[in-house]
N, C-alpha and C positions, 0 to 999 in steps of 0.2 A: 893425847888421844883426841881431845876436842878439835885441835888444829887439823888433824888427819881427817876427821869427819867433815869439817867445814870445807876442806880442799876437795874431798871426794864429792860432796853434794854440789859444790860449785861447778865442778867438771861435768857431772851428770846433767845438771840443769842447763848448763851452757850448750851441751851437745843436743839436749832435747829441744831447746829454743831454736837452735840452728836448723834442726830437722823440720820443726814446725814451720819456720819461716820459708824454708825451701818448698814445703808442701803447699803453702799459701800462694806460691807463684812469684814471679819476678816483677817487681815494680820499683821505679825510682822513688827515692825519698820524697821528691817534690810532687809525685803523682799519687801519693797515698790518699785513699779516701778516708772519710771520718770513721768508717767502720774499721779500717786497717789501723788507724791511730789508736782507737779505743782498745782494740785487741792487743796491740803492741804495749801500750801503757799498762794494761791489766796483767799481761804476762810478765812484764818487768817487775811489777809489784809482787806478784806471786813468787817469782824467782828470789827476790830479796828476802821475803818472809821465809821461804824454804831454806835459805842459807843462814839467816840470823837465828831462827828458831830451830836449831839442829836437834833439839830434844823431841820435836814433833815428827811423826812418820813422814817420810819424803813424799809418800803418795798423797798427803793432804795438799801438796802443791802441784803434783803431776796431774792428778785427776781433773782439777779445775782448768788447767792449761789445755788438756786434751778436749775438754768440753768446749772451751773457747775456739779451739781449732775446728771442731765439728760445726759449731755455729757459723764460723766464718766461711767454711767451705759450702755449707748449705745456702747461706745468703748469697755467696758468689754464684752458685748454680741458679738460684731464683733470679738473680740479676741478669744472667745471660738469657733467660727465657721471657722475662717481663721488663719492658722499658719503664712502665709505671713504677714497679718495685725498685728498679735501678735509680730512677729519679728521686724516690723517697730516701733511699739509703745514701747514694753518692751525690745527689744534687744534679743540676744540669747547667750547661754553659749559659752565661748571661752576656748579652751584647752591651758593652759599656760605651763604645763609640760606634755609631751607625751612620755610614756615609758622611763621616766627618763631624757628625753632631753628637755631643756628649749626652748620654741619657742619665740625667741626675736621679730620676726615680729609681732606676735600676741600681745605681750606686747606693742610694739610701737603703734600699731593701737588703743589699749585701753588706751594709755597714762598711762601705768602701769609699775612701775619700780621695781628694785630688792629690794629696801627698803620696798615697799608695799608687795612684795611677802614674804620676810622673816618675816615681822610683822604678816601677816595672818597665816603663818606656825607656828610661836610661839604661837599665840592665840589658835591654835589647838593642842598644845603640841607636835609639830613635832620639835625635837631637831636637827635633821640632814637632810639636804635637799637631801642627797643621799638615804634616806629611802623612798622618794616619787616616786611612779610609775606614777601617774597621778594627776594633779592639774587643776581644771576647775573653771574659773572665771564666776560666775553666773550673770544673768542680774541684780540681786539685789546688786551686788558688793561683795557678800560673795564668799569665796574660798572653793570649795569642794575638799577634798584630799583623794586619795587612796594610801595607803602605800604598799611598797614592802613586800613580805612575808619573814619570817625568819630573820628579822633585829632586833638585840638586842637593848634594850633601855639603855641609860646611863645618866649621869648628865651633859653632854655637849650640846652645841647648835651651830648652824652654824654661823661662823664669816667669811665673805668673805675676801679673801686675794687679789683678783683682781675683779674689776667691770668695765666693758666696757673698758678693756685694761689699766686700771690704778691700780697700787698697793695701797692697803689700809694700809697706814703706821700705823695708830692707832691700827688696828686689828693685824697687824704683831707684834707690841710691846706687846700687851696683851698676845699673844701666845708665846712670847719670840723667835720669828723667825726674820730672817734678809733677805734682798733682795738678797744677794749673794747665800744663801741657796736655796731660792725659785727659782731663775733662773737656778741653777744647777739641781734641781729636775725636773724642767720643761724640760730642755734640754735632760735629761736622758729619758724622756717620749716622746721625739720627737717634743716638742713645742719650736721652735726657737725664736719666738717673743711674748712678752707679749701682744702686740697690737692686736694679732689675737684671744685673749681669752676674752670672754664676762663675764664669771663668773668662779671663782676658789675658792675653800675652802679646808682646810686641817683639818680633824676631825677623831679621833679614828685611827690615823695612816694611813688614806687613803685620797687620793685626789679626789675631785669632780671637773672636768674641763668641761666647756661648751664653745665651739668655737663660734665665731660670725657668724651669718647667713648672707648670701649675701642679700643685700637690694633689695627689690622688686621694 
């Protein structure tokens, strides 16, 4: 009898969650807001409790789920009417690369590092960071990228030589470069200290160098 109750409760809660998610609107997983994620996690927990504790009335799980649905719909309506409210709930886009310049302060505020940046650029088939004119970190966590015009494509991709003032020895070795050569090239370009450089790469015979921003 217990198995029948568990199966029945599972089917009921599954159908209820399916209906609730349909009412919440269509959004891709990668475009979910923080509010969406909170609602999804809480509903999942409520469903698990409703299935495991089959001695409790099923309404003890259904009622909180319907309350969450109501809150989510109300917040969505407020977001449509108020940009300020939408920015508070969903956040707002942040420019990470502006006209080819990396905004380190924006990265710090978003707890976003260079590894994250390079990963998302590779996912968008951007092989050279120097090809990027603008990169915008969306509220969903996706990176929107606008490339510079008239940049040729090749088979290489960006390997940073310097990150946050530290030489990346493993990348240097992969590119058959050494620290003496790097310091010499940087000095010729007017950079006396590696510590002042936040990001440096050497690709297709060209350097991409980004200086550290003054901390706010």
